N, CA, C and O atoms as a Tripos MOL2 file, in Angstrom:
@<TRIPOS>MOLECULE
protein
  308   307    77     0     0
PROTEIN
NO_CHARGES

@<TRIPOS>ATOM
      1 N          94.3320  -38.2480   71.5950 N.3       1 MET1
      2 CA         95.5220  -39.0490   71.4800 C.3       1 MET1
      3 C          95.5730  -39.5730   70.0460 C.2       1 MET1
      4 O          94.5540  -39.9840   69.4910 O.2       1 MET1
      5 N          96.7600  -39.5560   69.4550 N.am      2 ASN2
      6 CA         96.9280  -40.0480   68.0900 C.3       2 ASN2
      7 C          97.3230  -41.5200   68.1200 C.2       2 ASN2
      8 O          98.3080  -41.9010   68.7530 O.2       2 ASN2
      9 N          96.5410  -42.3350   67.4280 N.am      3 ILE3
     10 CA         96.7920  -43.7660   67.3330 C.3       3 ILE3
     11 C          97.2160  -44.0540   65.8930 C.2       3 ILE3
     12 O          96.5710  -43.5960   64.9500 O.2       3 ILE3
     13 N          98.2980  -44.8130   65.7270 N.am      4 ILE4
     14 CA         98.8060  -45.1670   64.4090 C.3       4 ILE4
     15 C          98.5080  -46.6400   64.1540 C.2       4 ILE4
     16 O          98.7590  -47.4890   65.0090 O.2       4 ILE4
     17 N          97.9750  -46.9360   62.9790 N.am      5 TYR5
     18 CA         97.6280  -48.3010   62.6110 C.3       5 TYR5
     19 C          98.5780  -48.8250   61.5380 C.2       5 TYR5
     20 O          98.9540  -48.0960   60.6200 O.2       5 TYR5
     21 N          98.9620  -50.0930   61.6610 N.am      6 PHE6
     22 CA         99.8420  -50.7410   60.6950 C.3       6 PHE6
     23 C          99.2190  -52.0440   60.2140 C.2       6 PHE6
     24 O          98.3740  -52.6290   60.8910 O.2       6 PHE6
     25 N          99.6500  -52.4930   59.0310 N.am      7 GLY7
     26 CA         99.2560  -53.7950   58.5100 C.3       7 GLY7
     27 C          97.7670  -53.9190   58.2980 C.2       7 GLY7
     28 O          97.1050  -52.9770   57.8620 O.2       7 GLY7
     29 N          97.2420  -55.1030   58.6140 N.am      8 LYS8
     30 CA         95.8270  -55.3580   58.3490 C.3       8 LYS8
     31 C          94.9170  -54.4890   59.2050 C.2       8 LYS8
     32 O          93.7570  -54.2790   58.8510 O.2       8 LYS8
     33 N          95.4240  -53.9790   60.3240 N.am      9 ILE9
     34 CA         94.6020  -53.1000   61.1580 C.3       9 ILE9
     35 C          94.3020  -51.8010   60.4220 C.2       9 ILE9
     36 O          93.1920  -51.2760   60.5100 O.2       9 ILE9
     37 N          95.2840  -51.2860   59.7000 N.am     10 ALA10
     38 CA         95.0720  -50.0750   58.8970 C.3      10 ALA10
     39 C          93.9970  -50.3230   57.8400 C.2      10 ALA10
     40 O          93.1790  -49.4470   57.5600 O.2      10 ALA10
     41 N          94.0030  -51.5150   57.2600 N.am     11 ALA11
     42 CA         92.9870  -51.8560   56.2670 C.3      11 ALA11
     43 C          91.6030  -51.9460   56.9010 C.2      11 ALA11
     44 O          90.6210  -51.4690   56.3320 O.2      11 ALA11
     45 N          91.5290  -52.5550   58.0750 N.am     12 ILE12
     46 CA         90.2460  -52.6810   58.7790 C.3      12 ILE12
     47 C          89.7130  -51.3040   59.1780 C.2      12 ILE12
     48 O          88.5250  -51.0220   59.0200 O.2      12 ILE12
     49 N          90.6080  -50.4440   59.6980 N.am     13 ALA13
     50 CA         90.2090  -49.1080   60.1390 C.3      13 ALA13
     51 C          90.0420  -48.1450   58.9660 C.2      13 ALA13
     52 O          89.4830  -47.0580   59.1140 O.2      13 ALA13
     53 N          90.5380  -48.5630   57.7920 N.am     14 ASN14
     54 CA         90.5140  -47.7130   56.6060 C.3      14 ASN14
     55 C          91.2430  -46.3890   56.8550 C.2      14 ASN14
     56 O          90.8460  -45.3340   56.3610 O.2      14 ASN14
     57 N          92.3280  -46.4820   57.6430 N.am     15 ALA15
     58 CA         93.1270  -45.3050   57.9720 C.3      15 ALA15
     59 C          94.4630  -45.7620   58.5370 C.2      15 ALA15
     60 O          94.5710  -46.8620   59.0790 O.2      15 ALA15
     61 N          95.4700  -44.9250   58.4100 N.am     16 THR16
     62 CA         96.7740  -45.2410   58.9990 C.3      16 THR16
     63 C          96.9490  -44.5710   60.3520 C.2      16 THR16
     64 O          97.8800  -44.8920   61.0910 O.2      16 THR16
     65 N          96.0580  -43.6410   60.6800 N.am     17 SER17
     66 CA         96.0910  -43.0210   62.0080 C.3      17 SER17
     67 C          94.7140  -42.4540   62.3210 C.2      17 SER17
     68 O          93.8690  -42.2810   61.4430 O.2      17 SER17
     69 N          94.5240  -42.1740   63.5890 N.am     18 GLU18
     70 CA         93.2290  -41.6600   64.0390 C.3      18 GLU18
     71 C          93.4440  -40.9020   65.3380 C.2      18 GLU18
     72 O          94.2060  -41.3360   66.2020 O.2      18 GLU18
     73 N          92.7790  -39.7850   65.4710 N.am     19 GLU19
     74 CA         92.7860  -39.0260   66.7160 C.3      19 GLU19
     75 C          91.6450  -39.5710   67.5720 C.2      19 GLU19
     76 O          90.4900  -39.5740   67.1460 O.2      19 GLU19
     77 N          91.9710  -40.0310   68.7820 N.am     20 VAL20
     78 CA         90.9980  -40.7020   69.6400 C.3      20 VAL20
     79 C          90.9070  -39.9820   70.9780 C.2      20 VAL20
     80 O          91.9170  -39.5860   71.5590 O.2      20 VAL20
     81 N          89.6820  -39.8230   71.4500 N.am     21 SER21
     82 CA         89.4400  -39.2850   72.7850 C.3      21 SER21
     83 C          88.7840  -40.3970   73.5970 C.2      21 SER21
     84 O          87.6930  -40.8590   73.2640 O.2      21 SER21
     85 N          89.4570  -40.8210   74.6600 N.am     22 LEU22
     86 CA         88.9690  -41.9210   75.4870 C.3      22 LEU22
     87 C          88.4770  -41.3970   76.8230 C.2      22 LEU22
     88 O          88.9370  -40.3510   77.2830 O.2      22 LEU22
     89 N          87.5350  -42.1150   77.4640 N.am     23 PRO23
     90 CA         87.0780  -41.6870   78.7920 C.3      23 PRO23
     91 C          88.2150  -41.7230   79.8180 C.2      23 PRO23
     92 O          88.2510  -40.9210   80.7500 O.2      23 PRO23
     93 N          89.1380  -42.6630   79.6290 N.am     24 GLU24
     94 CA         90.3440  -42.7730   80.4590 C.3      24 GLU24
     95 C          91.5040  -43.0330   79.5110 C.2      24 GLU24
     96 O          91.3530  -43.7830   78.5460 O.2      24 GLU24
     97 N          92.6420  -42.4380   79.7630 N.am     25 ASN25
     98 CA         93.8160  -42.6780   78.9230 C.3      25 ASN25
     99 C          94.5870  -43.8780   79.4500 C.2      25 ASN25
    100 O          95.6540  -43.7470   80.0490 O.2      25 ASN25
    101 N          94.0060  -45.0660   79.2070 N.am     26 THR26
    102 CA         94.6370  -46.3040   79.6460 C.3      26 THR26
    103 C          94.6490  -47.3000   78.4920 C.2      26 THR26
    104 O          93.8820  -47.1740   77.5380 O.2      26 THR26
    105 N          95.5280  -48.2880   78.5960 N.am     27 ILE27
    106 CA         95.5560  -49.3650   77.6080 C.3      27 ILE27
    107 C          94.2120  -50.0980   77.6060 C.2      27 ILE27
    108 O          93.7010  -50.4450   76.5410 O.2      27 ILE27
    109 N          93.6460  -50.3320   78.7680 N.am     28 THR28
    110 CA         92.3600  -51.0250   78.8680 C.3      28 THR28
    111 C          91.2730  -50.2830   78.0960 C.2      28 THR28
    112 O          90.5170  -50.9020   77.3470 O.2      28 THR28
    113 N          91.1860  -48.9740   78.2660 N.am     29 ALA29
    114 CA         90.1940  -48.1790   77.5490 C.3      29 ALA29
    115 C          90.4490  -48.2080   76.0480 C.2      29 ALA29
    116 O          89.5050  -48.2470   75.2600 O.2      29 ALA29
    117 N          91.7190  -48.1900   75.6470 N.am     30 LEU30
    118 CA         92.0590  -48.2530   74.2340 C.3      30 LEU30
    119 C          91.6560  -49.5980   73.6370 C.2      30 LEU30
    120 O          91.0820  -49.6400   72.5490 O.2      30 LEU30
    121 N          91.9460  -50.6900   74.3270 N.am     31 VAL31
    122 CA         91.5710  -52.0190   73.8490 C.3      31 VAL31
    123 C          90.0500  -52.1160   73.7160 C.2      31 VAL31
    124 O          89.5480  -52.6540   72.7290 O.2      31 VAL31
    125 N          89.3250  -51.6070   74.6900 N.am     32 THR32
    126 CA         87.8620  -51.6120   74.6250 C.3      32 THR32
    127 C          87.3800  -50.8300   73.4130 C.2      32 THR32
    128 O          86.5000  -51.2930   72.6880 O.2      32 THR32
    129 N          87.9420  -49.6630   73.1870 N.am     33 TYR33
    130 CA         87.5830  -48.8380   72.0360 C.3      33 TYR33
    131 C          87.8160  -49.5990   70.7270 C.2      33 TYR33
    132 O          86.9360  -49.6470   69.8670 O.2      33 TYR33
    133 N          89.0030  -50.1920   70.5800 N.am     34 LEU34
    134 CA         89.3580  -50.8840   69.3410 C.3      34 LEU34
    135 C          88.4790  -52.1110   69.0930 C.2      34 LEU34
    136 O          88.0720  -52.3650   67.9590 O.2      34 LEU34
    137 N          88.1880  -52.8670   70.1430 N.am     35 THR35
    138 CA         87.3620  -54.0640   69.9610 C.3      35 THR35
    139 C          85.9140  -53.6930   69.6560 C.2      35 THR35
    140 O          85.2460  -54.3870   68.8890 O.2      35 THR35
    141 N          85.4250  -52.6100   70.2470 N.am     36 GLU36
    142 CA         84.0440  -52.2010   69.9860 C.3      36 GLU36
    143 C          83.8920  -51.5430   68.6170 C.2      36 GLU36
    144 O          82.9380  -51.8400   67.8990 O.2      36 GLU36
    145 N          84.8100  -50.6570   68.2440 N.am     37 LYS37
    146 CA         84.6720  -49.9200   66.9870 C.3      37 LYS37
    147 C          85.0250  -50.7680   65.7660 C.2      37 LYS37
    148 O          84.3370  -50.7100   64.7470 O.2      37 LYS37
    149 N          86.0990  -51.5580   65.8690 N.am     38 TYR38
    150 CA         86.5860  -52.2870   64.6990 C.3      38 TYR38
    151 C          86.4640  -53.8090   64.8280 C.2      38 TYR38
    152 O          86.8810  -54.5390   63.9290 O.2      38 TYR38
    153 N          85.9030  -54.2840   65.9270 N.am     39 GLN39
    154 CA         85.7810  -55.7170   66.1860 C.3      39 GLN39
    155 C          87.1380  -56.4290   66.0420 C.2      39 GLN39
    156 O          87.2180  -57.5410   65.5180 O.2      39 GLN39
    157 N          88.1920  -55.7690   66.5150 N.am     40 LEU40
    158 CA         89.5330  -56.3450   66.4480 C.3      40 LEU40
    159 C          89.6920  -57.4390   67.4860 C.2      40 LEU40
    160 O          89.2180  -57.3110   68.6150 O.2      40 LEU40
    161 N          90.3540  -58.5000   67.1040 N.am     41 ASP41
    162 CA         90.7240  -59.5670   68.0280 C.3      41 ASP41
    163 C          92.1040  -59.2090   68.5630 C.2      41 ASP41
    164 O          93.1010  -59.3900   67.8640 O.2      41 ASP41
    165 N          92.1750  -58.7120   69.7730 N.am     42 MET42
    166 CA         93.4410  -58.2160   70.3120 C.3      42 MET42
    167 C          94.4580  -59.3280   70.5320 C.2      42 MET42
    168 O          95.6320  -59.0410   70.7660 O.2      42 MET42
    169 N          94.0380  -60.5940   70.4630 N.am     43 SER43
    170 CA         95.0140  -61.6740   70.5760 C.3      43 SER43
    171 C          95.8960  -61.7280   69.3330 C.2      43 SER43
    172 O          96.9770  -62.3170   69.3670 O.2      43 SER43
    173 N          95.4460  -61.1210   68.2390 N.am     44 ASP44
    174 CA         96.2220  -61.0540   67.0010 C.3      44 ASP44
    175 C          96.9230  -59.7080   66.8270 C.2      44 ASP44
    176 O          97.4870  -59.4370   65.7670 O.2      44 ASP44
    177 N          96.8920  -58.8690   67.8490 N.am     45 MET45
    178 CA         97.4320  -57.5210   67.7470 C.3      45 MET45
    179 C          98.4830  -57.2630   68.8290 C.2      45 MET45
    180 O          98.5260  -57.9390   69.8560 O.2      45 MET45
    181 N          99.3070  -56.2900   68.5720 N.am     46 GLN46
    182 CA        100.2830  -55.8010   69.5540 C.3      46 GLN46
    183 C         100.0830  -54.3020   69.6810 C.2      46 GLN46
    184 O          99.6830  -53.6410   68.7230 O.2      46 GLN46
    185 N         100.3590  -53.7700   70.8530 N.am     47 ILE47
    186 CA        100.3250  -52.3250   71.0680 C.3      47 ILE47
    187 C         101.7160  -51.8870   71.4880 C.2      47 ILE47
    188 O         102.3270  -52.4640   72.3880 O.2      47 ILE47
    189 N         102.2000  -50.8560   70.8160 N.am     48 ALA48
    190 CA        103.4880  -50.2680   71.1760 C.3      48 ALA48
    191 C         103.2480  -48.8390   71.6440 C.2      48 ALA48
    192 O         102.5230  -48.0740   71.0090 O.2      48 ALA48
    193 N         103.8650  -48.4980   72.7540 N.am     49 VAL49
    194 CA        103.8070  -47.1390   73.2790 C.3      49 VAL49
    195 C         105.2340  -46.6030   73.2770 C.2      49 VAL49
    196 O         106.1230  -47.1500   73.9290 O.2      49 VAL49
    197 N         105.4260  -45.5390   72.5400 N.am     50 ASN50
    198 CA        106.7540  -44.9360   72.4020 C.3      50 ASN50
    199 C         107.7970  -45.9680   71.9600 C.2      50 ASN50
    200 O         108.8960  -46.0410   72.5120 O.2      50 ASN50
    201 N         107.4270  -46.7570   70.9570 N.am     51 HIS51
    202 CA        108.2960  -47.7600   70.3160 C.3      51 HIS51
    203 C         108.5960  -48.9700   71.1890 C.2      51 HIS51
    204 O         109.5100  -49.7320   70.8740 O.2      51 HIS51
    205 N         107.8550  -49.1710   72.2760 N.am     52 ASN52
    206 CA        108.0420  -50.3290   73.1440 C.3      52 ASN52
    207 C         106.7360  -51.1100   73.2250 C.2      52 ASN52
    208 O         105.6880  -50.5550   73.5550 O.2      52 ASN52
    209 N         106.8090  -52.4080   72.9200 N.am     53 LEU53
    210 CA        105.6150  -53.2390   73.0410 C.3      53 LEU53
    211 C         105.1760  -53.2980   74.4980 C.2      53 LEU53
    212 O         106.0040  -53.3790   75.4060 O.2      53 LEU53
    213 N         103.8570  -53.2570   74.7090 N.am     54 VAL54
    214 CA        103.3260  -53.2870   76.0640 C.3      54 VAL54
    215 C         102.3980  -54.4890   76.2210 C.2      54 VAL54
    216 O         101.8760  -55.0210   75.2420 O.2      54 VAL54
    217 N         102.2080  -54.8970   77.4460 N.am     55 ASP55
    218 CA        101.3050  -55.9920   77.7920 C.3      55 ASP55
    219 C          99.9020  -55.4080   77.9280 C.2      55 ASP55
    220 O          99.6450  -54.5960   78.8160 O.2      55 ASP55
    221 N          98.9950  -55.8270   77.0420 N.am     56 VAL56
    222 CA         97.6380  -55.2720   77.0710 C.3      56 VAL56
    223 C          96.8560  -55.7280   78.2910 C.2      56 VAL56
    224 O          95.7820  -55.1920   78.5650 O.2      56 VAL56
    225 N          97.3660  -56.7010   79.0260 N.am     57 GLN57
    226 CA         96.7070  -57.1660   80.2360 C.3      57 GLN57
    227 C          97.0170  -56.2810   81.4460 C.2      57 GLN57
    228 O          96.3380  -56.3600   82.4700 O.2      57 GLN57
    229 N          98.0470  -55.4370   81.3210 N.am     58 LYS58
    230 CA         98.4320  -54.5580   82.4300 C.3      58 LYS58
    231 C          97.7500  -53.2080   82.2840 C.2      58 LYS58
    232 O          97.5130  -52.7280   81.1760 O.2      58 LYS58
    233 N          97.4400  -52.6040   83.4270 N.am     59 GLU59
    234 CA         96.8140  -51.2870   83.4320 C.3      59 GLU59
    235 C          97.9100  -50.2330   83.2910 C.2      59 GLU59
    236 O          98.6020  -49.9050   84.2550 O.2      59 GLU59
    237 N          98.0530  -49.7140   82.0870 N.am     60 ILE60
    238 CA         99.0940  -48.7280   81.7900 C.3      60 ILE60
    239 C          98.4220  -47.4100   81.4630 C.2      60 ILE60
    240 O          97.5150  -47.3570   80.6330 O.2      60 ILE60
    241 N          98.8660  -46.3420   82.1180 N.am     61 LEU61
    242 CA         98.3430  -45.0080   81.8300 C.3      61 LEU61
    243 C          99.0450  -44.4520   80.6100 C.2      61 LEU61
    244 O         100.2570  -44.6030   80.4540 O.2      61 LEU61
    245 N          98.2800  -43.8110   79.7470 N.am     62 LEU62
    246 CA         98.8150  -43.1950   78.5460 C.3      62 LEU62
    247 C          98.7640  -41.6800   78.6770 C.2      62 LEU62
    248 O          97.8520  -41.1280   79.2930 O.2      62 LEU62
    249 N          99.7500  -41.0200   78.0930 N.am     63 LYS63
    250 CA         99.7670  -39.5620   78.0510 C.3      63 LYS63
    251 C          99.3610  -39.1180   76.6570 C.2      63 LYS63
    252 O          99.5380  -39.8560   75.6870 O.2      63 LYS63
    253 N          98.8220  -37.9220   76.5580 N.am     64 GLU64
    254 CA         98.4320  -37.3830   75.2530 C.3      64 GLU64
    255 C          99.6150  -37.3100   74.3000 C.2      64 GLU64
    256 O          99.4290  -37.3610   73.0840 O.2      64 GLU64
    257 N         100.8170  -37.1940   74.8240 N.am     65 THR65
    258 CA        102.0120  -37.0690   73.9850 C.3      65 THR65
    259 C         102.6280  -38.4140   73.6130 C.2      65 THR65
    260 O         103.5780  -38.4540   72.8310 O.2      65 THR65
    261 N         102.1080  -39.5160   74.1540 N.am     66 ASP66
    262 CA        102.6360  -40.8410   73.8170 C.3      66 ASP66
    263 C         102.3380  -41.1700   72.3630 C.2      66 ASP66
    264 O         101.2860  -40.8140   71.8320 O.2      66 ASP66
    265 N         103.2840  -41.8550   71.7280 N.am     67 GLU67
    266 CA        103.0470  -42.3950   70.3930 C.3      67 GLU67
    267 C         102.5340  -43.8210   70.5800 C.2      67 GLU67
    268 O         103.2420  -44.6860   71.0970 O.2      67 GLU67
    269 N         101.3000  -44.0520   70.1550 N.am     68 VAL68
    270 CA        100.6650  -45.3510   70.3420 C.3      68 VAL68
    271 C         100.4490  -45.9750   68.9680 C.2      68 VAL68
    272 O          99.8020  -45.3850   68.1030 O.2      68 VAL68
    273 N         100.9950  -47.1740   68.7770 N.am     69 ALA69
    274 CA        100.8610  -47.8680   67.5010 C.3      69 ALA69
    275 C         100.1680  -49.2130   67.7230 C.2      69 ALA69
    276 O         100.4450  -49.9220   68.6900 O.2      69 ALA69
    277 N          99.2660  -49.5420   66.8050 N.am     70 ILE70
    278 CA         98.5720  -50.8220   66.8350 C.3      70 ILE70
    279 C          99.1210  -51.6430   65.6760 C.2      70 ILE70
    280 O          99.0400  -51.2380   64.5160 O.2      70 ILE70
    281 N          99.6810  -52.8010   66.0070 N.am     71 LEU71
    282 CA        100.4060  -53.6140   65.0260 C.3      71 LEU71
    283 C          99.7660  -54.9840   64.8830 C.2      71 LEU71
    284 O          99.2470  -55.5420   65.8500 O.2      71 LEU71
    285 N          99.8070  -55.5190   63.6770 N.am     72 SER72
    286 CA         99.4080  -56.9060   63.4710 C.3      72 SER72
    287 C         100.4110  -57.8030   64.1660 C.2      72 SER72
    288 O         101.5670  -57.4260   64.3590 O.2      72 SER72
    289 N          99.9640  -58.9920   64.5410 N.am     73 ALA73
    290 CA        100.8640  -59.9500   65.1780 C.3      73 ALA73
    291 C         102.0340  -60.2400   64.2470 C.2      73 ALA73
    292 O         101.8760  -60.2730   63.0270 O.2      73 ALA73
    293 N         103.2030  -60.4500   64.8320 N.am     74 PHE74
    294 CA        104.4080  -60.6940   64.0560 C.3      74 PHE74
    295 C         104.4990  -62.1760   63.7200 C.2      74 PHE74
    296 O         104.1210  -63.0300   64.5210 O.2      74 PHE74
    297 N         104.9950  -62.4640   62.5490 N.am     75 ALA75
    298 CA        105.2220  -63.8550   62.1440 C.3      75 ALA75
    299 C         106.6270  -64.2610   62.5380 C.2      75 ALA75
    300 O         107.5710  -63.4840   62.3920 O.2      75 ALA75
    301 N         106.7630  -65.4540   63.0270 N.am     76 GLY76
    302 CA        108.0820  -65.9620   63.4100 C.3      76 GLY76
    303 C         108.7140  -66.7170   62.2480 C.2      76 GLY76
    304 O         108.0660  -67.0310   61.2500 O.2      76 GLY76
    305 N         109.9900  -66.9940   62.4140 N.am     77 GLY77
    306 CA        110.5940  -67.7390   61.3250 C.3      77 GLY77
    307 C         112.0590  -67.9620   61.5010 C.2      77 GLY77
    308 O         112.6960  -68.5810   60.6500 O.2      77 GLY77
@<TRIPOS>BOND
     1     1     2 1
     2     2     3 1
     3     3     4 2
     4     3     5 am
     5     5     6 1
     6     6     7 1
     7     7     8 2
     8     7     9 am
     9     9    10 1
    10    10    11 1
    11    11    12 2
    12    11    13 am
    13    13    14 1
    14    14    15 1
    15    15    16 2
    16    15    17 am
    17    17    18 1
    18    18    19 1
    19    19    20 2
    20    19    21 am
    21    21    22 1
    22    22    23 1
    23    23    24 2
    24    23    25 am
    25    25    26 1
    26    26    27 1
    27    27    28 2
    28    27    29 am
    29    29    30 1
    30    30    31 1
    31    31    32 2
    32    31    33 am
    33    33    34 1
    34    34    35 1
    35    35    36 2
    36    35    37 am
    37    37    38 1
    38    38    39 1
    39    39    40 2
    40    39    41 am
    41    41    42 1
    42    42    43 1
    43    43    44 2
    44    43    45 am
    45    45    46 1
    46    46    47 1
    47    47    48 2
    48    47    49 am
    49    49    50 1
    50    50    51 1
    51    51    52 2
    52    51    53 am
    53    53    54 1
    54    54    55 1
    55    55    56 2
    56    55    57 am
    57    57    58 1
    58    58    59 1
    59    59    60 2
    60    59    61 am
    61    61    62 1
    62    62    63 1
    63    63    64 2
    64    63    65 am
    65    65    66 1
    66    66    67 1
    67    67    68 2
    68    67    69 am
    69    69    70 1
    70    70    71 1
    71    71    72 2
    72    71    73 am
    73    73    74 1
    74    74    75 1
    75    75    76 2
    76    75    77 am
    77    77    78 1
    78    78    79 1
    79    79    80 2
    80    79    81 am
    81    81    82 1
    82    82    83 1
    83    83    84 2
    84    83    85 am
    85    85    86 1
    86    86    87 1
    87    87    88 2
    88    87    89 am
    89    89    90 1
    90    90    91 1
    91    91    92 2
    92    91    93 am
    93    93    94 1
    94    94    95 1
    95    95    96 2
    96    95    97 am
    97    97    98 1
    98    98    99 1
    99    99   100 2
   100    99   101 am
   101   101   102 1
   102   102   103 1
   103   103   104 2
   104   103   105 am
   105   105   106 1
   106   106   107 1
   107   107   108 2
   108   107   109 am
   109   109   110 1
   110   110   111 1
   111   111   112 2
   112   111   113 am
   113   113   114 1
   114   114   115 1
   115   115   116 2
   116   115   117 am
   117   117   118 1
   118   118   119 1
   119   119   120 2
   120   119   121 am
   121   121   122 1
   122   122   123 1
   123   123   124 2
   124   123   125 am
   125   125   126 1
   126   126   127 1
   127   127   128 2
   128   127   129 am
   129   129   130 1
   130   130   131 1
   131   131   132 2
   132   131   133 am
   133   133   134 1
   134   134   135 1
   135   135   136 2
   136   135   137 am
   137   137   138 1
   138   138   139 1
   139   139   140 2
   140   139   141 am
   141   141   142 1
   142   142   143 1
   143   143   144 2
   144   143   145 am
   145   145   146 1
   146   146   147 1
   147   147   148 2
   148   147   149 am
   149   149   150 1
   150   150   151 1
   151   151   152 2
   152   151   153 am
   153   153   154 1
   154   154   155 1
   155   155   156 2
   156   155   157 am
   157   157   158 1
   158   158   159 1
   159   159   160 2
   160   159   161 am
   161   161   162 1
   162   162   163 1
   163   163   164 2
   164   163   165 am
   165   165   166 1
   166   166   167 1
   167   167   168 2
   168   167   169 am
   169   169   170 1
   170   170   171 1
   171   171   172 2
   172   171   173 am
   173   173   174 1
   174   174   175 1
   175   175   176 2
   176   175   177 am
   177   177   178 1
   178   178   179 1
   179   179   180 2
   180   179   181 am
   181   181   182 1
   182   182   183 1
   183   183   184 2
   184   183   185 am
   185   185   186 1
   186   186   187 1
   187   187   188 2
   188   187   189 am
   189   189   190 1
   190   190   191 1
   191   191   192 2
   192   191   193 am
   193   193   194 1
   194   194   195 1
   195   195   196 2
   196   195   197 am
   197   197   198 1
   198   198   199 1
   199   199   200 2
   200   199   201 am
   201   201   202 1
   202   202   203 1
   203   203   204 2
   204   203   205 am
   205   205   206 1
   206   206   207 1
   207   207   208 2
   208   207   209 am
   209   209   210 1
   210   210   211 1
   211   211   212 2
   212   211   213 am
   213   213   214 1
   214   214   215 1
   215   215   216 2
   216   215   217 am
   217   217   218 1
   218   218   219 1
   219   219   220 2
   220   219   221 am
   221   221   222 1
   222   222   223 1
   223   223   224 2
   224   223   225 am
   225   225   226 1
   226   226   227 1
   227   227   228 2
   228   227   229 am
   229   229   230 1
   230   230   231 1
   231   231   232 2
   232   231   233 am
   233   233   234 1
   234   234   235 1
   235   235   236 2
   236   235   237 am
   237   237   238 1
   238   238   239 1
   239   239   240 2
   240   239   241 am
   241   241   242 1
   242   242   243 1
   243   243   244 2
   244   243   245 am
   245   245   246 1
   246   246   247 1
   247   247   248 2
   248   247   249 am
   249   249   250 1
   250   250   251 1
   251   251   252 2
   252   251   253 am
   253   253   254 1
   254   254   255 1
   255   255   256 2
   256   255   257 am
   257   257   258 1
   258   258   259 1
   259   259   260 2
   260   259   261 am
   261   261   262 1
   262   262   263 1
   263   263   264 2
   264   263   265 am
   265   265   266 1
   266   266   267 1
   267   267   268 2
   268   267   269 am
   269   269   270 1
   270   270   271 1
   271   271   272 2
   272   271   273 am
   273   273   274 1
   274   274   275 1
   275   275   276 2
   276   275   277 am
   277   277   278 1
   278   278   279 1
   279   279   280 2
   280   279   281 am
   281   281   282 1
   282   282   283 1
   283   283   284 2
   284   283   285 am
   285   285   286 1
   286   286   287 1
   287   287   288 2
   288   287   289 am
   289   289   290 1
   290   290   291 1
   291   291   292 2
   292   291   293 am
   293   293   294 1
   294   294   295 1
   295   295   296 2
   296   295   297 am
   297   297   298 1
   298   298   299 1
   299   299   300 2
   300   299   301 am
   301   301   302 1
   302   302   303 1
   303   303   304 2
   304   303   305 am
   305   305   306 1
   306   306   307 1
   307   307   308 2
@<TRIPOS>SUBSTRUCTURE
     1 MET1         2 RESIDUE 1 A MET
     2 ASN2         6 RESIDUE 1 A ASN
     3 ILE3        10 RESIDUE 1 A ILE
     4 ILE4        14 RESIDUE 1 A ILE
     5 TYR5        18 RESIDUE 1 A TYR
     6 PHE6        22 RESIDUE 1 A PHE
     7 GLY7        26 RESIDUE 1 A GLY
     8 LYS8        30 RESIDUE 1 A LYS
     9 ILE9        34 RESIDUE 1 A ILE
    10 ALA10       38 RESIDUE 1 A ALA
    11 ALA11       42 RESIDUE 1 A ALA
    12 ILE12       46 RESIDUE 1 A ILE
    13 ALA13       50 RESIDUE 1 A ALA
    14 ASN14       54 RESIDUE 1 A ASN
    15 ALA15       58 RESIDUE 1 A ALA
    16 THR16       62 RESIDUE 1 A THR
    17 SER17       66 RESIDUE 1 A SER
    18 GLU18       70 RESIDUE 1 A GLU
    19 GLU19       74 RESIDUE 1 A GLU
    20 VAL20       78 RESIDUE 1 A VAL
    21 SER21       82 RESIDUE 1 A SER
    22 LEU22       86 RESIDUE 1 A LEU
    23 PRO23       90 RESIDUE 1 A PRO
    24 GLU24       94 RESIDUE 1 A GLU
    25 ASN25       98 RESIDUE 1 A ASN
    26 THR26      102 RESIDUE 1 A THR
    27 ILE27      106 RESIDUE 1 A ILE
    28 THR28      110 RESIDUE 1 A THR
    29 ALA29      114 RESIDUE 1 A ALA
    30 LEU30      118 RESIDUE 1 A LEU
    31 VAL31      122 RESIDUE 1 A VAL
    32 THR32      126 RESIDUE 1 A THR
    33 TYR33      130 RESIDUE 1 A TYR
    34 LEU34      134 RESIDUE 1 A LEU
    35 THR35      138 RESIDUE 1 A THR
    36 GLU36      142 RESIDUE 1 A GLU
    37 LYS37      146 RESIDUE 1 A LYS
    38 TYR38      150 RESIDUE 1 A TYR
    39 GLN39      154 RESIDUE 1 A GLN
    40 LEU40      158 RESIDUE 1 A LEU
    41 ASP41      162 RESIDUE 1 A ASP
    42 MET42      166 RESIDUE 1 A MET
    43 SER43      170 RESIDUE 1 A SER
    44 ASP44      174 RESIDUE 1 A ASP
    45 MET45      178 RESIDUE 1 A MET
    46 GLN46      182 RESIDUE 1 A GLN
    47 ILE47      186 RESIDUE 1 A ILE
    48 ALA48      190 RESIDUE 1 A ALA
    49 VAL49      194 RESIDUE 1 A VAL
    50 ASN50      198 RESIDUE 1 A ASN
    51 HIS51      202 RESIDUE 1 A HIS
    52 ASN52      206 RESIDUE 1 A ASN
    53 LEU53      210 RESIDUE 1 A LEU
    54 VAL54      214 RESIDUE 1 A VAL
    55 ASP55      218 RESIDUE 1 A ASP
    56 VAL56      222 RESIDUE 1 A VAL
    57 GLN57      226 RESIDUE 1 A GLN
    58 LYS58      230 RESIDUE 1 A LYS
    59 GLU59      234 RESIDUE 1 A GLU
    60 ILE60      238 RESIDUE 1 A ILE
    61 LEU61      242 RESIDUE 1 A LEU
    62 LEU62      246 RESIDUE 1 A LEU
    63 LYS63      250 RESIDUE 1 A LYS
    64 GLU64      254 RESIDUE 1 A GLU
    65 THR65      258 RESIDUE 1 A THR
    66 ASP66      262 RESIDUE 1 A ASP
    67 GLU67      266 RESIDUE 1 A GLU
    68 VAL68      270 RESIDUE 1 A VAL
    69 ALA69      274 RESIDUE 1 A ALA
    70 ILE70      278 RESIDUE 1 A ILE
    71 LEU71      282 RESIDUE 1 A LEU
    72 SER72      286 RESIDUE 1 A SER
    73 ALA73      290 RESIDUE 1 A ALA
    74 PHE74      294 RESIDUE 1 A PHE
    75 ALA75      298 RESIDUE 1 A ALA
    76 GLY76      302 RESIDUE 1 A GLY
    77 GLY77      306 RESIDUE 1 A GLY
């Protein structure tokens, strides 16, 4: 699955995208991967699947063809 990184996450990962193989194609597995590999604090991050923000607390199945983006938290104003 191709994961796209934006903002400070791209700097932390030292990449703007990465091909990832997870034991399960779920948001939960992706969050676990990101927190273990990059020590990301997911409370400061958003995940978008096919251009729609998703709730990382929900068990969402991902397809290999989904576009998954990891975004820094948005600033309000």
